[in-house]
All heavy atoms as an XYZ file, in Angstrom:
599
protein
N     -16.382    -18.350    -16.883
C     -16.596    -19.038    -15.628
C     -16.229    -18.066    -14.505
O     -15.181    -17.435    -14.530
C     -15.724    -20.297    -15.561
C     -15.936    -21.110    -14.322
S     -14.965    -22.626    -14.227
C     -15.549    -23.554    -15.595
N     -17.095    -17.985    -13.517
C     -16.875    -17.099    -12.382
C     -15.796    -17.675    -11.463
O     -15.479    -18.875    -11.509
C     -18.169    -16.903    -11.623
N     -15.268    -16.822    -10.637
C     -14.198    -17.210     -9.722
C     -14.654    -18.311     -8.771
O     -13.954    -19.304     -8.557
C     -13.725    -15.989     -8.935
C     -12.620    -16.209     -7.927
C     -11.333    -16.567     -8.642
C     -12.424    -14.976     -7.090
N     -15.839    -18.155     -8.212
C     -16.332    -19.167     -7.275
C     -16.670    -20.475     -7.977
O     -16.524    -21.550     -7.391
C     -17.552    -18.626     -6.516
C     -17.203    -17.491     -5.543
S     -15.864    -17.883     -4.383
C     -16.610    -19.112     -3.372
N     -17.093    -20.393     -9.235
C     -17.334    -21.622    -10.003
C     -16.030    -22.387    -10.207
O     -15.977    -23.613    -10.057
C     -17.954    -21.304    -11.359
C     -19.341    -20.708    -11.246
O     -20.006    -20.926    -10.210
O     -19.743    -20.022    -12.195
N     -14.985    -21.660    -10.545
C     -13.674    -22.295    -10.735
C     -13.173    -22.900     -9.431
O     -12.620    -23.995     -9.410
C     -12.669    -21.274    -11.263
C     -11.279    -21.851    -11.525
C     -11.282    -22.878    -12.644
O     -11.854    -22.624    -13.689
N     -10.640    -24.007    -12.431
N     -13.383    -22.162     -8.326
C     -12.952    -22.667     -7.019
C     -13.709    -23.951     -6.662
O     -13.111    -24.925     -6.193
C     -13.175    -21.590     -5.959
C     -12.771    -21.991     -4.573
C     -11.450    -22.278     -4.266
C     -13.712    -22.095     -3.551
C     -11.076    -22.648     -2.989
C     -13.345    -22.454     -2.272
C     -12.027    -22.736     -1.998
O     -11.655    -23.110     -0.746
N     -15.020    -23.961     -6.897
C     -15.815    -25.164     -6.609
C     -15.357    -26.339     -7.472
O     -15.264    -27.479     -6.999
C     -17.296    -24.880     -6.839
N     -15.045    -26.080     -8.741
C     -14.556    -27.129     -9.628
C     -13.209    -27.670     -9.146
O     -12.978    -28.889     -9.150
C     -14.436    -26.588    -11.054
C     -14.023    -27.567    -12.136
C     -15.066    -28.669    -12.278
C     -13.828    -26.847    -13.445
N     -12.326    -26.765     -8.697
C     -11.017    -27.190     -8.183
C     -11.166    -28.037     -6.922
O     -10.455    -29.034     -6.747
C     -10.134    -25.980     -7.897
C      -9.664    -25.287     -9.158
O      -9.707    -25.914    -10.240
O      -9.251    -24.109     -9.067
N     -12.079    -27.638     -6.042
C     -12.307    -28.414     -4.820
C     -12.795    -29.817     -5.177
O     -12.318    -30.827     -4.638
C     -13.322    -27.704     -3.898
C     -12.682    -26.475     -3.265
C     -13.816    -28.636     -2.802
C     -13.636    -25.659     -2.428
N     -13.742    -29.891     -6.090
C     -14.278    -31.198     -6.494
C     -13.198    -32.059     -7.139
O     -13.050    -33.240     -6.822
C     -15.440    -30.990     -7.473
C     -15.940    -32.281     -8.031
C     -16.753    -33.182     -7.415
C     -15.601    -32.827     -9.299
N     -16.962    -34.273     -8.229
C     -16.260    -34.076     -9.405
C     -14.812    -32.403    -10.365
C     -16.155    -34.878    -10.524
C     -14.726    -33.203    -11.467
C     -15.380    -34.423    -11.542
N     -12.406    -31.448     -8.060
C     -11.389    -32.204     -8.776
C     -10.310    -32.714     -7.822
O      -9.924    -33.890     -7.873
C     -10.746    -31.309     -9.848
C      -9.726    -32.014    -10.710
C      -9.208    -31.132    -11.830
N      -8.963    -29.746    -11.473
C      -7.835    -29.298    -10.904
N      -6.853    -30.127    -10.642
N      -7.692    -28.029    -10.614
N      -9.809    -31.853     -6.930
C      -8.773    -32.289     -5.994
C      -9.318    -33.272     -4.970
O      -8.614    -34.201     -4.552
C      -8.153    -31.074     -5.300
C      -7.308    -30.179     -6.208
C      -6.895    -28.914     -5.478
C      -6.083    -30.924     -6.699
N     -10.590    -33.077     -4.567
C     -11.200    -34.014     -3.631
C     -11.353    -35.399     -4.228
O     -11.200    -36.412     -3.542
N     -11.649    -35.466     -5.525
C     -11.800    -36.772     -6.168
C     -10.469    -37.503     -6.310
O     -10.436    -38.724     -6.437
C     -12.460    -36.611     -7.538
O     -11.613    -35.899     -8.417
N      -9.365    -36.737     -6.281
C      -8.031    -37.351     -6.336
C      -7.433    -37.557     -4.956
O      -6.283    -37.998     -4.839
C      -7.081    -36.479     -7.167
C      -7.428    -36.416     -8.619
N      -7.384    -37.504     -9.449
C      -7.858    -35.385     -9.390
C      -7.743    -37.161    -10.668
N      -8.050    -35.867    -10.661
N      -8.183    -37.190     -3.907
C      -7.689    -37.395     -2.548
C      -6.676    -36.363     -2.098
O      -5.898    -36.630     -1.184
N      -6.665    -35.201     -2.712
C      -5.726    -34.151     -2.337
C      -6.440    -33.071     -1.523
O      -7.668    -32.964     -1.520
C      -5.105    -33.529     -3.586
C      -4.288    -34.513     -4.397
C      -3.758    -33.873     -5.673
O      -4.084    -32.750     -5.993
N      -2.953    -34.625     -6.397
N      -5.650    -32.269     -0.842
C      -6.203    -31.185     -0.019
C      -6.769    -30.090     -0.918
O      -6.230    -29.827     -1.997
C      -5.118    -30.609      0.872
N      -7.844    -29.447     -0.489
C      -8.425    -28.379     -1.307
C      -7.532    -27.134     -1.308
O      -6.760    -26.911     -0.373
C      -9.757    -28.084     -0.612
C      -9.571    -28.535      0.781
C      -8.624    -29.697      0.715
N      -7.620    -26.327     -2.347
C      -6.817    -25.097     -2.406
C      -7.360    -24.068     -1.418
O      -8.508    -24.182     -0.967
C      -7.007    -24.628     -3.845
C      -8.330    -25.176     -4.245
C      -8.448    -26.480     -3.533
N      -6.571    -23.066     -1.066
C      -7.082    -22.015     -0.173
C      -8.194    -21.224     -0.864
O      -8.234    -21.136     -2.094
C      -5.859    -21.144      0.098
C      -4.930    -21.416     -1.020
C      -5.185    -22.828     -1.450
N      -9.077    -20.682     -0.069
C     -10.183    -19.899     -0.613
C      -9.652    -18.654     -1.321
O      -8.616    -18.105     -0.931
C     -11.129    -19.508      0.500
N     -10.339    -18.209     -2.363
C      -9.893    -17.003     -3.063
C      -9.864    -15.794     -2.121
O     -10.804    -15.557     -1.372
C     -10.953    -16.795     -4.145
C     -11.623    -18.095     -4.295
C     -11.517    -18.788     -2.983
N      -8.757    -15.079     -2.145
C      -8.618    -13.881     -1.318
C      -8.115    -14.140      0.088
O      -7.877    -13.192      0.828
N      -7.940    -15.394      0.471
C      -7.512    -15.680      1.846
C      -6.056    -15.301      2.087
O      -5.655    -15.103      3.228
C      -7.731    -17.154      2.173
O      -6.933    -17.965      1.331
N      -5.267    -15.196      1.040
C      -3.859    -14.861      1.207
C      -3.587    -13.358      1.123
O      -2.483    -12.919      1.388
C      -3.036    -15.567      0.137
C      -3.305    -15.068     -1.251
N      -4.480    -15.359     -1.912
C      -2.593    -14.266     -2.073
C      -4.459    -14.754     -3.098
N      -3.342    -14.098     -3.216
N      -4.604    -12.573      0.793
C      -4.387    -11.140      0.601
C      -3.954    -10.444      1.878
O      -3.135     -9.526      1.845
C      -5.641    -10.491      0.030
C      -5.887    -10.903     -1.399
C      -7.194    -10.373     -1.941
O      -7.910     -9.658     -1.226
O      -7.490    -10.679     -3.103
N      -4.471    -10.855      3.022
C      -4.085    -10.240      4.288
C      -2.598    -10.470      4.556
O      -1.893     -9.564      5.014
C      -4.924    -10.789      5.427
N      -2.119    -11.667      4.244
C      -0.690    -11.962      4.438
C       0.168    -11.125      3.496
O       1.230    -10.631      3.880
C      -0.413    -13.440      4.217
C      -0.986    -14.330      5.294
C      -0.701    -15.790      5.006
C      -1.355    -16.691      6.025
N      -1.141    -18.096      5.741
N      -0.278    -10.953      2.245
C       0.475    -10.139      1.297
C       0.531     -8.682      1.728
O       1.577     -8.037      1.647
C      -0.146    -10.240     -0.101
C       0.055    -11.550     -0.844
C      -0.732    -11.532     -2.143
C       1.528    -11.748     -1.140
N      -0.598     -8.157      2.181
C      -0.623     -6.769      2.642
C       0.269     -6.577      3.861
O       0.959     -5.560      3.978
C      -2.050     -6.330      2.946
C      -2.933     -6.099      1.741
C      -4.356     -5.807      2.178
C      -2.395     -4.961      0.904
N       0.252     -7.520      4.767
C       1.102     -7.434      5.954
C       2.573     -7.462      5.561
O       3.376     -6.680      6.076
C       0.781     -8.582      6.903
C       1.680     -8.686      8.098
C       1.429     -7.589      9.074
N       2.326     -7.758     10.215
C       2.555     -6.849     11.118
N       1.938     -5.699     11.054
N       3.384     -7.069     12.093
N       2.945     -8.342      4.643
C       4.333     -8.425      4.189
C       4.754     -7.128      3.499
O       5.869     -6.637      3.703
C       4.516     -9.606      3.247
N       3.853     -6.545      2.699
C       4.154     -5.280      2.033
C       4.339     -4.173      3.054
O       5.259     -3.376      2.957
C       3.025     -4.917      1.070
C       3.164     -3.561      0.489
C       3.957     -3.190     -0.554
C       2.529     -2.364      0.928
N       3.839     -1.847     -0.791
C       2.967     -1.316      0.107
C       1.626     -2.087      1.952
C       2.535     -0.010      0.285
C       1.194     -0.787      2.118
C       1.650      0.229      1.289
N       3.474     -4.147      4.075
C       3.544     -3.110      5.090
C       4.854     -3.211      5.879
O       5.503     -2.205      6.141
C       2.341     -3.228      6.022
C       2.278     -2.151      7.047
C       1.850     -0.874      6.866
C       2.671     -2.257      8.407
N       1.940     -0.183      8.039
C       2.447     -1.009      9.005
C       3.188     -3.282      9.179
C       2.723     -0.763     10.343
C       3.463     -3.030     10.514
C       3.227     -1.781     11.077
N       5.255     -4.420      6.234
C       6.508     -4.621      6.978
C       7.697     -4.201      6.121
O       8.606     -3.523      6.594
C       6.639     -6.087      7.446
C       8.035     -6.390      7.954
C       5.596     -6.385      8.506
N       7.697     -4.573      4.840
C       8.801     -4.196      3.951
C       8.862     -2.681      3.786
O       9.948     -2.088      3.770
C       8.632     -4.861      2.587
N       7.710     -2.030      3.684
C       7.670     -0.563      3.555
C       8.200      0.100      4.820
O       8.952      1.063      4.763
C       6.227     -0.137      3.299
C       6.055      1.335      3.111
C       4.611      1.619      2.725
N       4.377      3.031      2.686
C       3.776      3.727      3.645
N       3.329      3.097      4.709
N       3.598      5.005      3.541
N       7.815     -0.442      5.991
C       8.296      0.107      7.257
C       9.809     -0.028      7.378
O      10.497      0.912      7.802
C       7.607     -0.603      8.414
C       7.960     -0.015      9.775
C       7.275     -0.747     10.879
N       7.713     -2.146     10.838
C       7.159     -3.118     11.531
N       6.116     -2.885     12.271
N       7.622     -4.349     11.453
N      10.340     -1.173      6.979
C      11.786     -1.381      7.039
C      12.518     -0.441      6.073
O      13.575      0.095      6.399
C      12.127     -2.837      6.717
C      11.603     -3.821      7.737
C      12.177     -3.594      9.126
O      13.379     -3.294      9.236
O      11.417     -3.701     10.099
N      11.952     -0.225      4.899
C      12.576      0.682      3.935
C      12.586      2.112      4.468
O      13.558      2.840      4.283
C      11.838      0.623      2.601
N      11.514      2.501      5.147
C      11.466      3.847      5.725
C      12.485      3.995      6.844
O      13.069      5.060      7.023
C      10.071      4.157      6.230
C       9.079      4.322      5.088
C       7.760      4.751      5.591
N       7.823      6.205      5.753
C       6.799      6.953      6.103
N       5.638      6.396      6.325
N       6.928      8.244      6.217
N      12.714      2.924      7.608
C      13.734      2.973      8.661
C      15.113      3.163      8.053
O      15.945      3.882      8.591
C      13.710      1.698      9.492
C      12.609      1.651     10.504
C      12.701      0.377     11.313
C      11.560      0.242     12.272
N      11.622     -1.018     13.024
N      15.370      2.494      6.922
C      16.667      2.634      6.264
C      16.883      4.044      5.749
O      17.984      4.571      5.791
C      16.793      1.650      5.104
C      16.996      0.222      5.523
C      17.127     -0.700      4.332
O      17.305     -0.193      3.200
O      17.067     -1.920      4.533
N      15.808      4.661      5.244
C      15.931      6.016      4.706
C      16.021      7.074      5.790
O      16.463      8.181      5.539
C      14.737      6.333      3.797
C      14.676      5.573      2.486
C      13.391      5.902      1.756
C      15.868      5.929      1.628
N      15.582      6.767      6.959
C      15.588      7.736      8.038
C      14.169      8.196      8.324
O      13.214      7.772      7.704
N      14.052      9.086      9.274
C      12.730      9.552      9.710
C      12.003     10.246      8.571
O      12.473     11.230      8.029
C      12.866     10.491     10.891
N      10.863      9.739      8.206
C      10.040     10.364      7.185
C      10.532     10.161      5.769
O       9.964     10.702      4.841
N      11.563      9.416      5.562
C      12.045      9.178      4.206
C      12.679     10.395      3.568
O      12.612     10.574      2.362
N      13.298     11.259      4.369
C      13.863     12.494      3.830
C      15.375     12.424      3.666
O      16.035     13.461      3.594
C      13.513     13.684      4.743
O      14.030     13.420      6.049
C      12.011     13.913      4.801
N      15.934     11.250      3.606
C      17.379     11.131      3.447
C      17.813     11.735      2.112
O      17.164     11.564      1.100
C      17.800      9.663      3.510
N      18.878     12.507      2.149
C      19.395     13.090      0.926
C      18.893     14.500      0.656
O      19.338     15.142     -0.281
N      17.976     15.003      1.459
C      17.491     16.371      1.266
C      18.246     17.286      2.219
O      18.520     16.931      3.347
C      15.997     16.447      1.566
C      15.171     15.662      0.575
C      13.791     15.472      1.082
N      12.927     16.577      0.723
C      11.685     16.702      1.175
N      11.197     15.816      1.991
N      10.949     17.722      0.812
N      18.546     18.476      1.782
C      19.238     19.387      2.676
C      18.244     20.037      3.632
O      17.034     19.909      3.514
C      20.051     20.418      1.910
C      19.195     21.327      1.055
O      18.006     21.008      0.874
O      19.715     22.344      0.580
N      18.783     20.742      4.617
C      17.960     21.293      5.693
C      16.938     22.307      5.195
O      15.812     22.349      5.677
C      18.877     21.940      6.747
C      18.227     22.153      8.085
C      17.797     20.856      8.764
O      18.468     19.845      8.618
O      16.757     20.899      9.432
N      17.287     23.112      4.214
C      16.352     24.124      3.709
C      15.137     23.476      3.051
O      14.005     23.932      3.238
C      17.060     25.035      2.707
N      15.340     22.408      2.312
C      14.220     21.721      1.679
C      13.325     21.078      2.734
O      12.104     21.085      2.605
C      14.720     20.654      0.712
C      15.276     21.208     -0.577
C      15.794     20.090     -1.467
O      16.218     19.047     -0.977
N      15.774     20.319     -2.762
N      13.919     20.540      3.792
C      13.122     19.938      4.849
C      12.276     20.993      5.557
O      11.105     20.772      5.839
C      14.020     19.227      5.856
C      14.635     17.958      5.323
C      15.514     17.284      6.356
O      15.556     17.699      7.514
N      16.228     16.259      5.931
N      12.873     22.160      5.842
C      12.123     23.238      6.493
C      10.999     23.723      5.604
O       9.888     23.963      6.062
C      13.060     24.397      6.815
C      13.508     24.438      8.254
C      14.139     25.756      8.604
N      15.026     26.312      7.585
C      16.324     26.051      7.484
N      16.898     25.239      8.326
N      17.049     26.595      6.531
N      11.263     23.864      4.326
C      10.248     24.359      3.396
C       9.089     23.385      3.283
O       7.933     23.804      3.144
C      10.873     24.595      2.025
N       9.361     22.111      3.357
C       8.282     21.143      3.230
C       7.433     21.072      4.497
O       6.299     20.648      4.457
C       8.836     19.764      2.897
O       9.585     19.266      3.976
N       7.996     21.499      5.641
C       7.244     21.460      6.891
C       6.361     22.684      7.093
O       5.414     22.633      7.851
C       8.205     21.350      8.078
C       8.681     19.937      8.308
C       9.481     19.842      9.576
N      10.857     19.564      9.188
C      11.933     20.142      9.675
N      11.830     21.036     10.605
N      13.122     19.831      9.244
N       6.683     23.793      6.474
C       5.912     25.014      6.686
C       4.674     25.013      5.819
O       4.676     24.522      4.701
C       6.763     26.265      6.370
O       7.179     26.190      5.017
C       7.966     26.351      7.281
N       3.626     25.594      6.369
C       2.370     25.675      5.628
C       2.444     26.838      4.643
O       3.118     27.836      4.894
C       1.214     25.879      6.587
N       1.762     26.741      3.521
C       1.774     27.852      2.570
C       1.043     29.067      3.141
O       0.121     28.936      3.941
C       1.046     27.293      1.346
C       0.243     26.176      1.871
C       0.983     25.626      3.049
N       1.499     30.254      2.746
C       0.849     31.483      3.208
C      -0.495     31.639      2.524
O      -0.666     31.232      1.380
C       1.719     32.693      2.872
C       3.028     32.695      3.623
C       3.776     33.944      3.364
N       3.958     34.120      1.913
C       4.601     35.123      1.352
N       5.125     36.055      2.089
N       4.721     35.204      0.056
N      -1.446     32.258      3.225
C      -2.741     32.485      2.572
C      -2.595     33.514      1.459
O      -1.759     34.410      1.523
C      -3.623     32.992      3.703
C      -2.685     33.494      4.742
C      -1.429     32.702      4.612
N      -3.416     33.380      0.452
C      -3.380     34.317     -0.665
C      -3.950     35.663     -0.229
O      -4.926     35.733      0.503
C      -4.179     33.768     -1.843
C      -3.651     32.485     -2.470
C      -4.608     32.012     -3.545
C      -2.279     32.728     -3.074
N      -3.315     36.739     -0.694
C      -3.810     38.075     -0.382
C      -4.484     38.642     -1.616
O      -3.964     38.534     -2.727
C      -2.648     38.991      0.029
C      -1.990     38.548      1.305
C      -0.916     39.513      1.672
N      -0.148     38.964      2.779
C       0.942     39.513      3.252
N       1.415     40.610      2.708
N       1.574     38.958      4.256
N      -5.619     39.228     -1.416
C      -6.334     39.826     -2.542
C      -5.745     41.195     -2.807
O      -5.460     41.955     -1.907
C      -7.813     39.951     -2.208
C      -8.444     38.586     -2.010
C      -9.904     38.698     -1.806
N     -10.507     39.008     -3.114
C     -11.774     39.297     -3.299
N     -12.559     39.344     -2.279
N     -12.222     39.539     -4.491
N      -5.577     41.490     -4.058
C      -5.073     42.803     -4.449
C      -6.183     43.802     -4.327
O      -7.355     43.500     -4.572
C      -4.560     42.756     -5.871
C      -3.331     41.836     -6.011
C      -2.922     41.675     -7.412
N      -2.413     42.927     -7.955
C      -1.964     43.070     -9.191
N      -1.998     42.044     -9.997
N      -1.520     44.222     -9.614
N      -5.804     45.036     -3.967
C      -6.803     46.091     -3.861
C      -7.392     46.367     -5.225
O      -6.681     46.349     -6.248
C      -6.163     47.346     -3.277
N      -8.680     46.612     -5.263
C      -9.347     46.883     -6.540
C      -8.898     48.201     -7.131
O      -8.525     49.143     -6.435
N      -8.901     48.266     -8.425
C      -8.501     49.516     -9.092
C      -9.654     50.479     -9.072
O     -10.802     50.116     -9.287
C      -8.081     49.224    -10.514
C      -6.840     48.373    -10.565
C      -6.374     48.214    -11.973
N      -5.186     47.367    -11.997
C      -4.626     46.976    -13.097
N      -5.113     47.303    -14.249
N      -3.547     46.218    -13.033
N      -9.306     51.743     -8.874
C     -10.358     52.774     -8.828
C     -10.629     53.362    -10.182
O      -9.919     53.357    -11.098
C      -9.952     53.880     -7.848
C-alpha cells in the first residue's frame, strides 16, 4: 500500500469515527529540521567559535592555512 493510500484510508477511518484527521505526510519535517538546526547552533555556541574547543593554537593555525601547491621535480637528463 502506498503512503498516500494509507493516508486516505486513515482520513476515512478517523472521519467515520468523528475524529480529527492526521497531519499530512511530511508536514512535520520542516519543524524537525528547524529543531535540529537550533540544537546544532546551540551546541556550536557551547563549543566555541567554529567548534574548535580543545584544540591548541598550532592545530587551529594549521587548519586555517591553505595547502601549498605541488612543485614538479625537474626531469632527469
